[in-house]
C-alpha positions as CSV (number, residue, x, y, z in Angstrom):
1,M,113.9,74.8,86.0
2,S,114.9,79.0,84.4
3,V,110.9,79.4,84.6
4,L,111.0,79.1,88.4
5,F,113.1,82.0,88.5
6,V,111.6,84.0,86.9
7,L,108.4,83.6,88.5
8,I,110.2,83.9,91.9
9,G,111.8,87.7,90.7
10,A,107.9,88.4,89.2
11,S,106.6,87.7,92.5
12,V,108.9,89.0,95.0
13,I,108.6,92.6,92.4
14,T,104.8,92.4,92.5
15,A,105.1,92.0,96.6
16,L,107.7,94.9,96.5
17,G,105.2,97.4,95.1
18,F,102.1,95.9,96.7
19,L,104.0,96.7,99.5
20,I,105.2,100.9,98.8
21,A,101.7,101.1,98.5
22,F,100.3,99.8,101.3
23,I,103.4,101.8,103.2
24,W,102.4,105.2,100.3
25,S,98.8,104.7,101.9
26,V,99.4,104.8,105.5
27,K,101.0,107.5,105.9
28,N,99.2,109.6,103.4
29,G,96.7,108.5,105.7
30,Q,94.2,106.7,104.1
31,F,94.1,103.9,107.4
32,D,93.3,107.2,109.6
33,D,89.6,106.5,110.3
34,D,88.5,103.1,111.1
35,Y,84.9,103.2,112.5
36,T,82.9,106.6,111.0
37,P,82.8,104.6,108.4
38,S,81.1,100.9,110.3
39,V,79.1,103.3,112.2
40,R,78.0,105.5,109.1
41,M,74.6,103.8,108.4
42,L,73.3,104.1,111.8
43,F,73.4,108.0,112.3
44,D,69.2,109.4,110.8
45,D,70.2,111.7,108.0
46,E,69.4,115.3,108.8
47,V,65.8,116.8,107.3
48,V,66.4,119.2,105.1
49,K,63.1,122.0,105.4
50,K,62.0,123.4,101.9
51,K,61.2,127.2,101.9
52,K,58.0,128.2,100.9
């Protein structure tokens, strides 16, 4: 039964760690642009002309 309390405590600490990491990443702008990466593959690449 005591193992159950240890596992619950470990899972709560792990969940809090992930929550802190998520809040930190949102505040640092990791999720600001969610549209461009999904359509980036549809844009044409610029043609680079070589000088002769």
